[in-house]
C-alpha positions as CSV (number, residue, x, y, z in Angstrom):
1,X,101.3,91.9,31.9
2,X,101.0,88.6,29.1
3,X,99.6,86.2,31.8
4,X,97.0,89.0,32.2
5,X,96.1,88.9,28.6
6,X,96.4,84.8,28.3
7,X,93.7,84.6,31.1
8,X,91.7,87.2,29.3
9,X,91.9,85.3,25.9
10,X,91.1,82.4,27.6
11,X,88.1,83.1,30.2
12,X,86.2,84.1,27.3
13,X,83.3,86.8,26.9
14,X,82.0,86.3,30.7
15,X,85.3,86.6,32.2
16,X,84.7,89.7,30.5
17,X,81.4,90.7,31.8
18,X,82.2,89.5,35.3
19,X,85.5,91.9,34.7
20,X,82.8,94.8,34.4
21,X,81.0,93.7,37.6
22,X,84.2,94.0,39.8
23,X,85.0,97.4,38.5
24,X,81.4,98.3,39.6
25,X,81.9,96.6,43.1
26,X,85.2,97.8,43.5
27,X,83.4,101.2,42.9
28,X,80.9,100.8,45.4
29,X,83.3,99.6,47.8
30,X,85.8,102.8,47.7
31,X,82.7,105.0,47.4
32,X,81.3,104.0,50.7
33,X,84.4,103.4,52.5
34,X,85.6,107.6,51.6
35,X,81.8,108.4,52.9
36,X,82.3,106.3,56.4
37,X,85.9,107.6,57.0
38,X,85.0,110.8,55.6
39,X,81.5,113.4,55.5
40,X,79.9,110.7,57.4
41,X,82.3,110.0,60.1
42,X,81.5,112.2,63.5
43,X,82.3,111.3,66.7
44,X,78.6,111.8,68.2
45,X,79.1,111.9,72.0
46,X,82.1,114.9,71.4
47,X,79.8,116.4,69.1
48,X,77.2,116.3,71.3
49,X,78.8,117.6,74.6
50,X,80.4,120.4,72.4
51,X,76.5,121.2,71.3
52,X,75.4,121.3,75.3
53,X,78.4,123.2,76.3
54,X,77.4,126.1,73.9
55,X,73.5,126.1,74.4
56,X,74.3,126.3,78.3
57,X,76.5,129.2,77.4
58,X,73.0,130.6,75.4
59,X,75.6,130.5,72.6
60,X,73.1,129.2,70.0
61,X,74.2,130.9,66.8
62,X,78.1,129.2,67.5
63,X,76.1,125.5,68.0
64,X,75.2,126.7,64.8
65,X,77.7,127.4,62.9
66,X,79.8,124.2,64.5
67,X,76.8,122.0,62.6
68,X,77.2,123.7,59.2
69,X,80.8,123.2,59.7
70,X,80.3,119.9,58.8
71,X,78.3,118.1,56.3
72,X,77.4,114.7,58.4
73,X,74.1,113.1,59.6
74,X,75.0,113.8,62.7
75,X,75.2,117.0,62.8
76,X,72.7,117.7,59.8
77,X,70.1,116.3,62.5
78,X,71.2,118.7,65.4
79,X,71.0,121.6,63.1
80,X,67.6,120.9,62.5
81,X,67.3,120.7,66.2
82,X,68.7,123.9,66.8
83,X,66.7,125.7,64.4
84,X,63.6,124.4,66.5
85,X,64.9,125.2,69.9
86,X,62.4,128.3,70.2
87,X,59.7,126.5,69.4
88,X,59.6,123.4,71.7
89,X,60.8,120.4,72.9
90,X,57.8,118.5,70.3
91,X,58.8,120.6,67.2
92,X,62.6,120.1,68.2
93,X,61.8,116.5,68.4
94,X,59.9,116.1,65.0
95,X,62.6,118.1,63.2
96,X,65.3,115.9,64.3
97,X,63.8,112.4,63.5
98,X,61.9,114.4,59.9
99,X,66.0,114.8,59.5
100,X,66.9,111.7,60.9
101,X,65.0,109.5,58.2
102,X,65.7,112.1,55.7
103,X,69.8,111.1,56.3
104,X,69.4,107.3,57.1
105,X,68.6,106.4,53.2
106,X,72.2,108.1,52.4
107,X,74.3,106.4,55.0
108,X,72.4,102.6,53.6
109,X,72.6,103.4,49.9
110,X,74.3,100.9,47.3
111,X,75.5,98.8,50.2
112,X,72.8,96.0,49.9
113,X,73.8,96.3,46.3
114,X,76.7,93.9,47.0
115,X,75.1,91.4,48.1
116,X,73.3,91.4,45.2
117,X,76.2,91.6,43.0
118,X,77.5,88.5,45.2
119,X,74.8,86.3,43.5
120,X,75.1,87.8,39.9
121,X,79.1,87.5,39.5
122,X,78.6,83.7,40.9
123,X,76.0,82.9,38.0
124,X,77.8,85.1,35.6
125,X,80.8,82.7,36.3
126,X,79.0,79.5,36.4
127,X,77.5,80.4,33.2
128,X,80.9,80.6,31.2
129,X,81.7,77.9,33.5
130,X,78.8,75.5,31.1
131,X,79.3,77.5,28.1
132,X,83.3,76.9,28.5
133,X,82.6,73.2,28.8
134,X,79.6,73.3,26.0
135,X,82.4,74.3,23.2
136,X,84.6,72.5,24.8
137,X,82.6,68.4,24.3
138,X,81.3,70.5,21.1
139,X,85.2,70.8,19.9
140,X,86.4,67.7,20.4
141,X,84.0,65.4,19.1
142,X,85.0,67.4,15.2
143,X,88.7,67.6,16.1
144,X,91.2,64.8,15.0
145,X,93.1,62.8,18.0
146,X,96.2,65.4,17.8
147,X,93.7,68.5,18.7
148,X,91.5,67.1,21.2
149,X,94.3,66.8,24.0
150,X,94.8,70.8,23.5
151,X,90.8,71.8,22.7
152,X,90.4,70.0,26.1
153,X,92.8,71.3,28.3
154,X,91.9,75.1,26.5
155,X,88.0,74.7,27.6
156,X,88.9,73.4,30.7
157,X,90.6,76.2,31.7
158,X,88.2,78.8,30.2
159,X,85.8,76.4,33.0
160,X,87.7,76.6,35.6
161,X,89.0,80.4,35.2
162,X,85.1,81.8,35.1
163,X,84.6,79.4,38.5
164,X,87.2,81.0,40.1
165,X,87.2,84.5,39.1
166,X,83.0,84.8,40.2
167,X,83.5,83.1,43.6
168,X,86.8,85.5,44.0
169,X,84.4,88.3,43.2
170,X,81.6,87.1,45.5
171,X,84.1,86.8,48.2
172,X,84.6,90.4,47.9
173,X,81.5,91.0,47.2
174,X,80.3,89.6,51.3
175,X,83.2,91.0,53.0
176,X,82.6,94.8,51.8
177,X,78.9,94.1,52.7
178,X,80.2,92.4,55.7
179,X,81.8,95.6,57.1
180,X,80.0,98.1,55.2
181,X,76.9,96.9,57.0
182,X,78.5,97.1,60.1
183,X,80.0,100.8,59.5
184,X,76.2,101.8,58.5
185,X,74.9,100.2,61.7
186,X,76.9,102.3,63.9
187,X,76.1,105.2,62.0
188,X,72.6,105.0,62.7
189,X,72.3,103.6,66.0
190,X,75.0,107.3,66.8
191,X,71.9,108.9,65.3
192,X,69.2,107.3,67.0
193,X,71.2,107.9,70.3
194,X,72.2,111.5,69.5
195,X,68.6,112.1,69.3
196,X,67.4,110.9,72.2
197,X,70.0,112.4,73.9
198,X,69.8,115.8,72.1
199,X,66.0,115.2,73.0
200,X,66.4,115.6,76.7
201,X,69.1,118.0,76.0
202,X,66.3,120.4,75.3
203,X,63.8,119.3,77.4
204,X,66.2,120.1,80.9
205,X,66.8,123.2,79.0
206,X,63.2,124.4,78.8
207,X,62.2,123.3,82.0
208,X,65.2,125.1,83.5
209,X,63.7,128.0,81.7
210,X,59.9,127.5,82.9
211,X,61.3,127.1,86.8
212,X,60.5,129.7,88.8
213,X,62.9,131.6,90.8
214,X,63.4,130.7,94.1
215,X,61.3,133.3,96.5
216,X,63.4,135.7,98.6
217,X,62.2,136.5,102.4
218,X,62.1,140.6,102.7
219,X,63.2,141.2,105.8
220,X,61.4,144.5,107.2
221,X,62.6,145.8,110.6
222,X,59.8,146.9,113.0
223,X,59.6,149.7,114.8
């Protein structure tokens, strides 16, 4: 661990600032990854098929319990639609769209911050580089020839450490933003597709209920 303490010592104050930002970036990436792999993850196609089978069997209570078994956005949207089935197609569509609009910000939260963090850590690293060079040139100007080489080496090391550290964290931010944005877009697309298919399912069920019974001919025997 001596090399790590030596790097922090040579990196200066802005190196420590970027270390704090690195901890924030890692926390955001880990939290969002857990969300998309955990409670935010649900196979929308399979879930819709399960809901359709239960509704076809007129088992609305089981369908509600299935939705309540998970806190995934798709399940919350489905539960909102099921609760309004008795009010008609328009009420189902309105309830699902309102719930989807409430769920989408939860899916997108903190992902956009990674792009801003990439710019911030790059600028902090650049600031560390500039201040390192300024202090280096100020130090060697007043130092004797025997100390100049050591001060120059130390100052350049501080500048390069800050540059490399800032760019490395920015790269991590961009990769995290790329992967999490792809996961977010998939969840949003699944939500929109699920809402459309569930509305069609509700419309089909309503049309079947309104369909008149097939006429039956009563055969009367003539005397």
